[in-house]
N, C-alpha and C positions, 0 to 999 in steps of 0.2 A: 774284785769279785766278792760276792756275799758268801761267807763261810757257813752260815747257819742253815742254809737251804741247799738241797742237792741241785746240781746243775741239770738243766733240762736236757733230756736225751736227744731231743731234736735239734740242739744247737748246731749251727752251721760250722763245721770244722774243715771245710774244703780249702785246702791251700796247697800250693806247689812245693812248699818247704817241708820236707820230711822231719826236720828237726823240730819245727813248730808243732807238728802233729804229735811227736813223741812227748814233748813237754806238756802239751795239753792233756794227753792221756795220763801222764804221771800226776798232773794236778788233780784230775778227776778221781783217780784212785786214792790219792792222799786225802782229798776232801771227804770222800765217802768213808774212809777209815776214821777220820776225825769225828764225823757225825755219828758213826756207830759207837764210838767211845763216849760221846756225850750222852747218847741214849742209854748206854749201859751204866755209866758211873756218874752221870750228872755234870761232868766237866771233861774238857779235852786234855789229852796228854801233852805236856809242854813240848816234847820232842816232835810230836806231829804238827803242833803249831809252828815250830821253827822250820820244819821241813816244808810245810805249805807256804810259809812266807818266802823261803828261798825260791821255790818254784814259781810263785806269783811274780816275784821280782824278775825272774828269768823271762817269763811271758811278756812283761812290760818291755824288757830290753829288746826282745825279738821284734816286738811291734814297732819300737822306735827305730830299730835297725832297718826294718822293712821300709819305713817312711823315708829314712835317709837314702836308701838305695834308689827309691823312686826319684828323689830330687837330684841325685848325682848321676843319673843315666845308667843305672844298673842293667837296663835292657840292652845296652850296648854289649855285644859278645866279648869285646876286648876287656871292658870293665868287669864283666861277670867272670871271665877267666882269671883276671888279676885278683879279684876278691877271693876266689877259690884257692888260688895258689898262695895268697897271703895267709889264709887260714891254716893251710897245711904247713907253711913255714913256721908260724907261731907255735903250733901244737907239737910238731914233730921235728922241726929243723930242716924239712925237705924244701930246699930252695930251687929245685930243678924247674918248677913251674914258673917262678919269677924270673930266674936267670934266662930262661928260654924264650921269654916274651920280648917282642920288639916294641917297647913302650916309651921310646924317646919323646913322642909327642905328649905323653902323659907325665913327663918329668919323673919317670920311674926307673930305678936301676941302682947301681952301686956307685959310691964315690971313693976317693982315695982313703977315707977313714973307715970304709966298710959299712955294712948295714944296707938296708933297703928302704926306699921311700914308701911310706904307708899309703894305703888307698885314701881317697878323699874323705870317706866316711869317718875314719879314725881321726884325721886332721880336724874335721868339723866337730867331732865329739869332744876332742881335747879343747878346742877353742871355745866351745859352748860352756864347758866346765870352768875354764879360766875366766870367762866373762862373768859367770855367776859368783866366782870366788874372789875376783880382783876388783876392789872399789874403783881403782883408777881406770880400768878398762870400761867400766860402766859410765864414766863421765867424760872420758877423753875421746878423741877420734882414733879409730883403728883402721889401718889400711893393710892390704896384702900386696906382696911384691914377689916376683920371681928372681930378682937380682939380689946381690949381697948388700947393696947400698941403695937406699931410696933417696932421691934428690927432688927437692921441691923449690921452685923459684918463688920468691916473696917480693911483691912490689913495695918499694919504700916511699912511694908518693911522687907525684909530679906537680909542677906549678901550673896554675890557671890564672888568666887575666881577663878583664873586661875590655871590649873594644867596640867603637862605633862602626857603622857600616863601611865607611871609607878609610878608617884609621889603619895605619900599618900594624902588622902583627909580627913582632919579633919572636924568635924562637924562645920558648919557655924553658926554664931550668928543669932538670929531672934528676931525682936522687937515684934513679936506676933500680936495678933488681939485685936482690941478695939470694944466693943459692944456698939453701940450707940442706945439709946432708945428714942422713940417719943410717949409719952402718948397723948391720944386724950382728949381735953377739950370739954366741952359742950357749944354750941352756941345756943341761943334761941331767938325767937321773937314771938309776939302775934298779928298777923294781925286781923283786925276786918272786918266783912262783915255784910250786911243787909240780912234779910231773903228773901227779894225780889230778891236780886242778886242770892242767892242760889237756888231759885225756878225758875229762868229764864232758860228755856230750851236751850237758845242760849249761855249762859255763860259757859265758860270752867273754872271750879273751880280750876283745877290743874294749869292751866296757870296763873290764878289770884293769887293763893297762891305763885307760884314761883316768880311772879313779885313783890309781897309785901315783901317777905323775902330777895330778891336779894340785894336791896340797904342796908338794915340793916346788913345783914351778910357780904357783901363785905367791908363795912366800918370798922367793927370790925376785920375782918380777916386782912385787910391791915395794921392796926395799930399793930396787934399782930405779924405779920410776920417780922416787923421791930424792934419793941421795947417790945414785950410781955415778961413777966418774967418767963413763963413756968409753972406757978401755975394755973392749970385749963384752960390753953390756950397754944398755941404754944410758943416756945422760939424764940424771935426775933433775927435777924441778929446782931443788935447792943447791945443786952443784954449780949453777951459774953464779957469777958475781952478783951480790945483793947490795944495792946502793939506795940512799935516800931518794924518795920519789922526786924531790926537787931537782936532782941531778940525773934522773933516769935517762938512759939512751938505749938504742937497739942493741941486743946482745946481753943486756943485764936485766935483773929483776928489781923492779921498784918496790920500796918498802916504806911503810909509815911506822911511827913509834907507838908502842903500846905499854901500858902499865896498869895491871888489874888491881894493884894495891892503892891506886889513886882514887879519889872520890868520884872523879868523872871518867871511870874506866870505860863506860859504855860509849863515850865520845870517840874513843879510838876505833871502835868497831864501825861507827858511822863514817869516820875518815877513811877507813879501809874500803868500805862499800863504794865511796865516791872517788877513790883513787883511779880505777879504770875509767875509760871513756864510756859514754852512755850506751854505745852499741854493744859493749861487753857486759853490761849490767842486766840486760833483759833475761839472759840465761845464766846469770851469776849464781854461785853457791860458795859456801864456806867449806874448807877442808882442814881438819885437825884430828889429833888422836883422842882416844877416849878420856884420858886424864885432863886434857884441855877442855873437852866437852863438859866434864864434871865441873870445872871452874866457871865456864861460860854460863852454865845453867843456873848459877847462883847470882848472876848479875841482875840488878833491878834498875828501873828508871827512877826519876825523882819522886814519883807517886807510889813507889814501893811495888810496882808490878814487874814481874819477871820478863826479861827480854825474850827468853825462850818460850815459844808457844807450842804446846803439844799438838800433834796432828789429830784431826777429827774425821770421821767417816772414811777411814782408810787412807787419809792424806798423811804425808810425812810431816814430822815436826819442823818448825822453821825458827830462824833467828833473825829478828828484824825484817821478817818477810821473805827471807831467802833460805833455801834448803841447806842442809848440812850433811857432808859425807865424812864418815870416820875412816881414816887411814892410819893404821897403827904405827907406821914408820915415820910419821911426822914427829918432829922433836917436841919434848915437853916445854912448858913455859919456863924460861930461865934467861939470865942475862945474855944478850946477843943472839938468842935463838929465834928463828922465824917459825913460830909455833902455829900460826894461822895463815892460811892462804885464802884468797877470794878472787873470783873472776869467772870467765867463761872457759872452762877447761876443754870443751869440745873444740873451740877455736884456738885454744892456747897450747894444748899438748897433743902430740901425735905419737901413736904406737904403731910400729910396723912389724907385721908378721911375714916372714918369708915362707912361702907355700912349700909344704913337704916336710912332714915329721919323719925322721929316719929311725929305724929300729934295727939293732944288731942282737941276735939271739946268741947267748953265751952259756952253754951247758957245762963248761969245764971249770970256771974259776971258783965256784962256790958249791960244788957238789955236796948233797944231792939236789940242790936248788938250781933252777934255770934263771939266769939274769937276762934282763932285756935292757940293753944300753940304748936309751931313748934320747934323741937330741931334737931340739927345736930352736930355730934362729929367730931372735926377737931384737928389735931396735926401738929407739924412742928418744924423744927430746922435746924441748919447747919449740913450737913453730911460730908463735906470735908473742913477742915479749911485751906487747901492750895489753894483752888479754888477761893476765894474771898478776896480782899484787900480793904482797905478804905483809904481815904485822910482825915486826921484830921487837922483842922486849928488852 
């Protein structure tokens, strides 16, 4: 909204949400006070600017929340009742509304660890924040499941033969199917809030909670997707056995050798690009950390031209024609380290989110703060060992 001009009095503020009306009125009064300050002193009071920015952010959050409600079926009386009960629980600890609802069909209630399943709006908000903050989520496949373990059958290939019209057709050999399992580990954080924040009618507690857990969850996820051991967490890309590409087999990650100190360092990158089969190169991309990116950007071809090409017209930079994703948890260049990966990560790596973020409100452990013990179950692992290859130095 423009701060330098007063809002038109005839602006349509009709809404069924009393909170949105109150926030709008507060914004209008703050904006008018700021304009009066500019007219009087030639500049705005920084405190008014800060207040106006907070209210503006709140208006945007309410708008997004309204849109999310439309998509999630908020017109359903059960969903509406659940959302209202959830808000009362977060702000005051009153769980009578949630506990009294028969919401088994919505996967809502308590489990043996305590806490309540958050409404779909909060789940979607956290997932959207994680998608923006996690590079691996942006390039991998993300699936949702209601079970603790996601199982996916993988075809390992069948034999085919030619035959004439009258020739006998013996049974062909089949390598069969492999069942790949992705158990979900539990990720948790305990954001702390003051009671003042919770009692503030302008504060969006869902947005605050999503903001607080975003950084903590994203950092843990990023590390697990690369090097997690699979015990109570996703199994990372580099946690599988890494073997030379010549002896690669299913269940292992194929690798080619790299040496940036050699005069033909760029040749190793070309070998890496052509290690996966052609169907995995069309959507291929490089993955490395920022220190490796720094080294790669210095590489030149025999004519002295950089292999790294900066993006133009809004396009991302490319390396030998392929995109590059920075993931800080990839190892640095060093002896034995698989510092660069290449392939189709959408087909190669799977991330599984179990539906239902759980929140337990704890006003006792850290008084005068209120802790929100927030848990989310996430699994992941390589789903196609032919789709991703690495460069080992």
